[in-house]
C-alpha positions, 0 to 999 in steps of 0.5 A, spaced: 954 509 527 955 509 519 956 516 516 956 517 508 964 517 506 967 516 499 973 511 501 977 507 498 979 500 501 983 494 499 980 488 500 983 481 501 985 480 494 988 487 494 983 490 490 980 497 491 972 498 493 969 504 493 963 504 498 958 510 500 956 507 507 961 503 511 961 501 519 966 504 523 970 498 523 970 491 521 964 486 522 965 483 529 963 483 536 959 490 538 958 492 530 951 492 527 948 487 522 947 489 515 940 491 513 938 486 508 940 480 513 935 484 518 929 484 514 930 477 512 930 475 519 923 479 520 920 475 514 922 469 517 919 471 524 912 472 520 912 466 516 913 462 523 908 466 526 903 465 520 905 457 520 903 457 527 896 460 526 895 455 521 897 449 525 893 451 531 887 453 526 888 446 523 888 442 529 882 446 532 878 444 526 880 437 526 880 435 533 875 440 536 870 441 530 872 434 527 865 431 529 861 437 527 864 437 520 864 430 519 856 430 521 855 436 516 858 432 511 854 426 512 848 431 512 850 433 505 850 426 503 844 423 507 837 426 506 831 424 511 824 423 509 819 424 515 815 418 517 808 420 520 806 418 527 800 415 528 795 419 533 793 416 539 786 413 541 781 416 545 777 411 549 771 412 554 771 410 561 770 403 559 775 403 554 770 403 548 774 407 542 771 414 541 777 416 536 782 412 532 785 411 526 785 407 519 791 407 514 790 413 508 794 413 502 796 420 499 800 421 493 806 426 494 812 429 491 819 430 494 822 436 491 829 434 493 829 427 489 825 430 483 830 430 477 833 437 475 834 435 468 827 438 465 827 433 460 827 427 465 822 431 470 817 432 464 817 425 462 816 423 470 810 428 470 807 426 464 807 419 466 804 421 473 798 425 470 796 420 466 796 415 471 794 419 477 789 424 473 793 430 475 795 435 470 802 436 468 802 444 469 799 442 476 805 438 478 810 443 475 807 449 479 807 445 485 814 443 484 816 450 482 812 453 488 816 448 493 824 449 495 827 444 489 832 442 495 827 440 500 825 433 502 819 435 505 813 432 502 808 436 497 801 433 497 799 431 490 793 427 491 789 425 498 786 419 500 787 415 494 782 408 494 786 402 496 786 399 489 788 406 486 794 406 491 797 399 490 796 401 482 800 407 483 805 405 487 807 399 482 807 404 477 811 409 481 817 405 482 821 409 476 818 415 478 824 419 482 821 423 487 814 421 487 811 416 492 805 413 496 805 416 503 802 412 508 799 415 514 793 414 519 786 418 517 782 419 523 776 416 524 770 417 529 765 411 529 760 415 534 760 421 529 754 426 531 754 423 538 760 425 541 762 430 535 762 437 540 767 433 545 772 430 541 772 435 535 776 433 529 783 433 526 784 437 519 790 439 515 794 444 518 794 451 515 799 456 514 798 460 521 798 453 525 805 451 521 808 458 523 806 458 530 808 450 531 814 447 530 815 440 528 810 440 523 810 439 515 805 442 510 802 435 509 800 434 516 794 434 520 793 437 527 787 437 532 782 443 530 777 443 535 775 439 542 779 434 545 783 433 539 786 440 539 786 441 547 790 435 548 794 435 541 801 434 544 799 428 548 796 425 541 800 427 536 806 422 537 813 422 535 815 422 527 820 417 524 824 418 518 827 414 513 835 416 511 836 416 504 843 416 501 844 421 495 850 422 490 854 429 489 848 430 484 843 429 488 840 423 486 838 418 491 842 411 491 839 407 497 836 407 503 841 406 509 837 406 515 832 410 519 827 411 525 820 408 526 815 413 528 812 413 535 805 412 536 801 418 540 799 417 547 792 414 548 787 418 552 782 415 557 776 419 558 771 420 564 765 419 559 761 413 558 759 412 551 753 408 553 750 413 557 752 418 552 748 415 546 742 414 551 742 422 552 743 423 545 737 419 543 733 421 548 734 429 547 733 428 540 727 425 541 724 430 545 727 436 541 723 433 535 717 431 539 716 438 542 718 442 536 724 445 540 730 448 536 735 444 540 738 442 547 743 440 551 745 434 556 750 435 562 752 429 567 757 430 572 760 426 577 759 430 583 765 427 587 770 429 582 768 433 577 768 428 571 764 429 565 759 422 565 756 425 559 755 432 555 750 432 549 748 437 544 743 436 539 743 438 533 750 435 532 754 434 526 759 428 523 766 430 525 768 425 520 766 430 514 772 435 516 778 430 517 780 431 510 777 437 508 770 439 507 768 442 501 766 449 501 759 447 498 758 442 504 761 447 509 756 453 507 750 448 508 752 447 515 754 454 517 747 456 514 743 451 517 738 455 522 739 449 527 746 451 528 749 444 528 756 446 530 754 450 536 756 447 542 750 449 546 752 445 553 759 449 554 757 456 550 750 457 550 747 462 555 740 461 557 736 464 563 736 458 568 729 459 570 727 455 577 733 451 577 736 457 580 731 457 586 735 452 590 741 457 590 737 462 592 734 458 597 741 456 600 743 463 600 737 465 604 738 460 609 745 462 610 743 469 611 738 467 616 732 471 611 728 465 612 729 458 616 727 451 613 721 450 617 718 457 616 712 458 613 711 464 608 704 466 606 705 466 598 699 470 594 698 468 587 700 475 585 705 481 589 703 488 587 708 493 588 706 500 585 703 499 578 707 492 577 704 485 578 708 479 579 704 473 579 705 466 581 703 460 576 698 459 581 695 460 588 699 457 594 698 460 600 702 457 606 709 455 604 715 452 607 722 451 604 720 444 602 714 446 598 717 452 595 722 448 591 717 442 590 712 446 587 716 451 584 713 457 588 715 464 585 712 468 590 716 465 595 722 466 592 720 473 590 719 474 598 726 471 600 730 474 594 727 481 594 723 482 600 715 484 601 712 487 607 716 485 613 720 480 610 727 483 608 730 479 602 737 478 600 737 483 595 741 483 588 748 484 591 747 478 596 744 473 590 750 475 585 755 473 591 752 466 592 751 465 585 759 467 584 760 462 590 757 456 586 761 458 579 756 462 575 758 468 571 765 465 570 768 459 566 768 453 569 775 451 566 773 445 563 778 441 558 775 444 552 778 450 548 772 454 548 767 456 554 762 461 555 761 465 561 754 466 562 752 473 566 750 474 573 747 481 573 747 487 579 745 494 579 752 496 577 752 492 571 745 494 569 747 502 569 753 501 565 750 496 560 743 498 559 743 505 562 737 504 567 736 504 574 735 497 578 728 496 580 725 491 585 722 487 579 729 486 577 731 483 583 724 479 583 726 476 576 733 474 578 730 471 584 727 466 580 732 465 575 729 470 570 731 477 567 738 478 565 741 472 568 744 467 564 748 460 565 751 455 560 748 448 561 755 446 564 755 451 569 748 449 571 750 442 572 757 444 576 753 448 581 748 443 582 754 438 583 757 443 588 750 444 592 749 436 593 756 434 594 757 438 601 759 444 598 765 443 593 766 446 587 770 441 582 773 443 575 769 439 570 774 435 566 773 429 561 780 426 561 781 421 566 788 418 565 793 418 559 796 411 557 802 409 553 799 406 546 804 401 546 804 398 553 797 401 555 801 403 562 798 409 565 803 415 564 799 420 567 793 420 572 788 427 572 787 429 579 781 432 581 781 440 581 778 443 587 776 450 585 772 452 592 770 448 598 766 449 604 762 454 600 756 453 605 755 449 612 752 442 611 746 444 615 744 449 610 746 444 604 742 438 607 736 442 608 736 444 600 737 437 598 732 435 602 727 440 599 729 438 592 728 431 594 721 433 595 720 435 588 720 427 586 717 424 592 711 429 593 705 427 589 705 435 588 712 435 586 714 437 579 718 431 578 714 426 580 715 422 574 721 419 577 718 416 583 718 409 579 725 410 577 727 411 585 723 405 587 726 401 581 733 402 584 731 403 591 734 410 591 732 417 593 733 422 587 733 430 588 731 435 582 728 441 580 724 443 574 725 450 570 721 453 565 725 459 563 721 465 559 725 468 553 724 475 552 717 476 548 717 469 545 711 465 547 715 459 547 719 457 553 726 453 555 725 447 558 730 445 564 731 440 569 736 438 574 737 432 578 742 428 582 742 421 585 742 418 590 741 423 595 745 421 601 751 421 597 750 423 590 754 419 584 751 423 578 748 430 577 744 432 571 742 438 567 737 438 561 735 443 557 730 443 551 730 450 547 723 452 546 721 445 549 715 448 553 715 446 560 720 443 564 716 437 566 714 435 559 720 435 555 726 436 560 724 431 565 723 425 561 730 426 558 734 426 565 730 420 567 733 416 561 740 418 563 739 416 570 736 410 568 742 408 564 747 410 569 744 406 575 742 400 570 750 400 568 751 400 576 747 394 577 
């Protein structure tokens, strides 16, 4: 080991060197290196390690991540301008167009293509303001509000007339970042007739933009009805135009792009001809009767497909496509007839005597009564101080007569009991009502649906803080009191009653087809909600009794006898006249189905405050059935 010493050594030249530190001998085998050399070796070692790390990193970036950075460089050089996809067409069952699209021209700004030089930008905005009737300040505000580097279009002026669009497009050749955007505008040729079914499209709002991916501020989106229900099928796939830009962000040329793909087409179970006939018939009877509105629902009992669903009053869905003015929207919203309200699906009404076939089926199943059993039905049933009247004296009545002539006291007895006859009771009535789907949503393929209500003693105690009386059961037995159904629920329940006891989910969609090839992409399968609800013998007894409503000369639906003869079929039905709390006007109802042996159509008609069912509702159903069987022939 080296130690501090003062020593004189003679070098090879004979000179004497003085050293403060020295080794124990000459440098050679077994001797330590000098410190300077050792430090140099460590430095070399670290340089080699560093170079190795740089080499590995460089290799990784060039080989493993080369494609990634090449793409990133390309993205910096190429900008994508989105091209909207045309929306799919909506057809009826016969391929008649219910919703399509036509060209629309919008003036838009692409912020990323607007010159950054303020003088050049102001010159463009000046020209645009003169030609397109948009103020320079508005253009500047829109530019400032947008992200300057964004290539998402900013709407300046919507739905330009074709001539104006052509003129502006010619002028805009020298306007960097200002273009005419061609897109498809939604058109509804049948307007009011199908508005509550189709709904409409409209400009996407901030909340929708936040919750949905793949949309831009200038996009339209389904807002109501089938348009929003099947948005993902209808919207299509956007294309893009690839624009090459230089280092300063100026556009140089279009170098490619992808074409948009049109959305899928929807083919519905709806029949446009029957829909138009139902709308016309309903409108006529509502206006003639002085009613406040109404609804028609026609269903295929074999699979739940909606043949027709009508609301009156209605609205023109075309008004909403490009944004309705606040004044016009206020007018519609303040219209006392509620044209936007979907009565068929959301409206809840007491069903009146159209509920009696269900009570009859429950009474047969629970053996409260047999089909041929005769009950003595007085003109009024007295319970203490209360009096429950019939609309006339009927006397001896069996099931067929009770339904054909709508005998109230018959259903008071089988529903609530009287004398020696023990009735169903409210719990049983509710049980069977729910078995047929009442009090629950049907699940129809629309975004909104009403529930209705089937009351019972527990419900009344909780909601009205009152006990349940025998009168409540009597009222429930004839479809009155707190019982509420939607026209859709009523048509659905009648379908299950007459098709053998299968409750289907009502639906509009039949199948989805590719818009290019028109090949079927997806077929909607009927969905069974409940089956074998009641035995066939019970259901057949009720069906035959409902046939008497038409075929009997004293039946409340005898107006349809000539229609049955015309098509050589048997028709079943039931009228209803529902009281409205304290109002002297009644809701008019009628349900019908045909042919009785194997029904192909079931119809429910409501005329709000339209009077007696046979006066207002039966004539509407008649026209719907006539059109249906006319088309069959």
